[in-house]
C-alpha positions in Angstrom: -87.6 -28.5 84.8 -84.8 -30.8 83.9 -84.2 -31.8 80.3 -83.1 -35.1 81.5 -86.7 -36.4 80.9 -86.5 -35.5 77.1 -86.1 -38.7 75.0 -84.1 -37.5 71.9 -84.2 -41.0 70.4 -87.9 -40.9 69.9 -89.8 -38.4 67.4 -92.1 -36.2 69.1 -94.8 -34.2 67.0 -93.9 -30.9 68.6 -90.3 -31.1 67.5 -91.1 -32.6 64.0 -93.4 -29.6 63.5 -90.7 -27.3 64.7 -88.5 -29.0 62.0 -91.1 -28.3 59.3 -91.5 -24.7 60.3 -87.8 -24.2 60.0 -87.1 -24.0 63.7 -83.9 -25.3 65.5 -85.4 -27.3 68.3 -85.3 -30.8 67.0 -83.3 -34.0 67.0 -82.2 -36.7 64.5 -85.4 -38.9 65.3 -87.7 -35.8 64.7 -86.0 -35.0 61.5 -86.1 -38.6 60.2 -89.9 -38.8 61.1 -90.4 -35.6 59.2 -88.5 -36.6 56.2 -90.4 -40.0 56.1 -93.9 -38.3 56.2 -92.6 -35.6 53.8 -91.5 -38.5 51.3 -95.1 -39.6 51.0 -96.7 -36.1 51.6 -94.1 -33.7 50.0 -96.0 -30.6 51.0 -96.2 -31.4 54.8 -93.9 -28.3 55.6 -96.3 -26.2 53.5 -99.3 -27.6 55.5 -97.5 -26.9 58.8 -97.0 -23.2 57.7 -100.6 -22.8 56.7 -101.8 -24.5 59.8 -99.8 -22.0 61.8 -101.2 -19.0 59.8 -104.8 -20.3 60.5 -104.1 -20.2 64.2 -102.8 -16.6 64.1 -105.8 -15.6 62.0 -108.3 -17.2 64.3 -106.5 -15.7 67.4 -106.7 -12.3 65.7 -110.4 -12.8 64.9 -111.1 -13.9 68.5 -109.2 -11.2 70.3 -110.0 -8.4 67.8 -113.4 -9.1 66.4 -115.1 -11.2 69.3 -113.2 -9.5 72.2 -112.0 -12.9 73.7 -109.5 -12.0 76.5 -108.4 -15.6 77.7 -107.2 -18.8 75.8 -106.6 -22.4 76.6 -104.1 -23.5 74.0 -103.6 -27.4 74.2 -100.9 -29.0 72.0 -98.9 -25.8 72.0 -95.9 -26.9 70.3 -92.3 -25.4 70.5 -92.4 -21.6 70.6 -92.0 -19.9 67.2 -93.0 -16.4 66.0 -96.4 -15.1 66.8 -97.5 -17.5 69.4 -101.2 -17.3 70.7 -100.5 -14.9 73.5 -98.2 -12.6 71.2 -101.0 -12.4 68.7 -103.7 -11.7 71.3 -101.6 -9.3 73.4 -100.9 -7.3 70.5 -104.5 -6.6 70.4 -105.3 -6.6 74.0 -102.4 -6.7 76.4 -104.4 -7.9 79.3 -105.1 -11.2 77.6 -104.4 -14.4 79.7 -103.2 -17.8 78.0 -102.5 -21.1 79.5 -100.3 -23.4 77.2 -100.5 -27.2 77.6 -98.2 -29.8 76.0 -97.2 -33.3 76.8 -93.5 -32.7 75.7 -91.2 -31.5 78.6 -88.9 -29.8 76.1 -91.8 -27.7 75.0 -92.4 -26.6 78.6 -88.7 -25.9 79.0 -88.7 -23.6 76.1 -92.1 -22.0 76.8 -91.1 -21.0 80.3 -88.0 -19.4 79.0 -89.3 -17.8 75.9 -93.0 -17.1 76.1 -93.1 -13.9 78.2 -96.3 -12.0 78.7 -97.2 -8.5 78.4 -97.1 -6.9 81.8 -100.9 -6.5 81.8 -101.7 -10.0 80.9 -100.5 -13.4 82.0 -99.1 -16.6 80.6 -99.0 -20.1 82.3 -97.7 -23.5 81.3 -98.9 -27.0 82.0 -97.2 -30.2 81.2 -100.2 -32.5 80.5 -101.8 -34.6 77.8 -104.8 -34.0 75.8 -106.0 -37.5 76.5 -106.7 -36.5 80.2 -108.8 -33.4 79.7 -110.1 -33.6 83.4 -106.7 -33.0 84.8 -106.1 -30.1 82.6 -109.4 -28.5 83.6 -108.9 -29.1 87.3 -105.2 -28.1 87.4 -104.4 -25.1 89.8 -102.5 -23.3 87.1 -105.3 -23.3 84.7 -107.9 -22.3 87.4 -105.7 -19.4 88.7 -105.0 -18.0 85.2 -108.4 -18.4 83.6 -111.8 -17.1 84.8 -114.4 -20.0 83.9 -117.2 -17.5 84.3 -116.1 -15.6 81.3 -115.7 -16.8 77.7 -112.4 -18.8 76.7 -110.9 -19.4 73.5 -110.1 -23.1 73.4 -107.4 -24.0 70.9 -107.0 -27.5 69.6 -104.9 -26.7 66.6 -103.0 -29.7 64.8 -103.3 -31.7 68.1 -106.5 -33.8 67.7 -105.0 -35.8 64.8 -102.7 -37.5 67.4 -105.8 -39.1 69.0 -106.2 -42.1 66.9 -109.5 -43.9 66.1 -112.8 -43.2 64.4 -114.7 -40.8 66.7 -112.0 -40.9 69.5 -111.4 -37.0 69.5 -115.2 -36.3 70.0 -115.5 -37.1 73.7 -112.4 -35.3 74.7 -113.7 -32.2 72.8 -117.1 -32.6 74.5 -115.6 -32.8 78.0 -113.5 -29.7 77.3 -116.3 -27.7 76.0 -118.7 -28.7 78.8 -116.4 -26.9 81.3 -116.5 -23.7 79.3 -119.2 -20.9 79.7 -121.4 -19.7 77.0 -119.7 -17.3 74.5 -116.5 -19.5 74.5 -115.0 -20.6 71.1 -113.4 -23.7 69.8 -110.6 -23.4 67.3 -109.5 -26.7 65.8 -107.7 -28.3 63.0 -107.0 -31.9 61.9 -105.2 -33.4 59.0 -107.3 -34.9 56.4 -106.9 -37.3 53.2 -110.0 -35.7 51.5 -108.2 -33.6 49.0 -105.3 -36.0 48.4 -104.9 -38.0 45.2 -105.8 -41.7 45.7 -102.2 -42.8 45.4 -101.1 -40.5 48.2 -104.1 -41.5 50.4 -103.1 -45.1 49.8 -99.5 -44.5 50.7 -100.5 -42.8 53.8 -102.9 -45.6 54.8 -99.9 -48.1 54.5 -97.6 -45.8 56.5 -100.3 -45.6 59.3 -100.9 -49.2 59.5 -97.0 -49.9 59.7 -96.7 -47.3 62.4 -94.7 -44.9 60.3 -96.6 -41.9 61.0 -98.6 -40.8 64.2 -101.1 -38.6 62.5 -104.7 -39.9 62.2 -106.4 -38.2 59.5 -110.1 -37.3 59.8 -112.6 -36.8 56.9 -114.9 -33.8 56.7 -118.0 -35.5 58.3 -115.8 -36.6 61.4 -114.1 -33.3 61.9 -117.5 -31.5 61.5 -118.9 -33.8 64.2 -116.5 -32.0 66.7 -118.5 -28.7 66.1 -122.0 -30.1 66.5 -124.0 -27.8 68.7 -121.7 -24.9 68.1 -122.4 -21.9 66.0 -119.8 -22.0 63.2 -118.0 -18.9 62.2 -117.9 -18.2 58.5 -116.6 -19.8 56.2 -117.3 -22.9 58.4 -115.4 -26.1 58.1 -112.9 -25.5 55.2 -109.2 -26.4 54.6 -107.1 -24.1 56.8 -105.6 -22.3 53.8 -109.0 -21.0 53.0 -110.2 -19.8 56.4 -110.3 -16.1 56.2 -107.2 -16.0 54.2 -108.1 -13.3 51.7 -105.4 -11.1 52.9 -102.7 -13.6 52.5 -100.1 -13.0 49.9 -100.0 -15.0 46.7 -99.1 -17.6 45.6 -101.6 -19.7 47.6 -101.1 -23.4 48.2 -103.7 -26.0 46.8 -106.0 -27.9 49.0 -104.1 -31.2 48.1 -101.0 -29.4 49.3 -102.5 -28.5 52.7 -104.9 -31.3 53.5 -105.8 -29.9 57.0 -109.3 -29.0 58.0 -110.0 -26.0 60.3 -112.9 -24.3 61.6 -114.0 -22.0 64.6 -117.2 -22.4 66.4 -119.0 -20.5 69.2 -120.4 -22.2 72.3 -124.1 -20.8 72.7 
């Protein structure tokens, strides 16, 4: 894929996330956007790292304790250490993973760097979460994943780019409707719930002014995404509290992280 389609003048969430994680694949616009958000929310890089650890713990749980052997990871982001297939294939080398992102730069790097174990398979699709039907019907998805067997649907730090009260719910419902029983949803979304009032108010002003592209969801709206699913303990919590007992101290506070996460099973 040609990199000519990559617009370096406009910030992109995947590249900004890479910047916060200490990566190298970002441009001036991404750094400016990341710094602007961090000025209002200084712990944004901490939240990014905790969200990544949540993804890794969730994948280890699904691959190791549940036995999930295929994943649909939408909103992949730029490759870093311990990506979904690396975590899963370290447990079960035959695991198959489809990565989906709407940034062509992500796909360029993914194809170059995300190499599957010989027993498994990885595939890459440039598509947008706002068009779940295209993702589900795409030949790359259908040839890689077996929709008669359980699938781990990963929507980690991507739903908060879908703006509007309740706007994420129909997308999640359409994706889950295509999955067989025994599948799992892993999701996370930024929230203002644990933030001090002054930080929440500043964030509201930034959102209204178009200075951030992250739409925070409260506990009730985020929990609604899991209605009808069997929540895995400890349920809906901030990502730093999801099965993090073995994470080394010091641990961040809820206000520093301000991202909800949960894992639910489709009956």
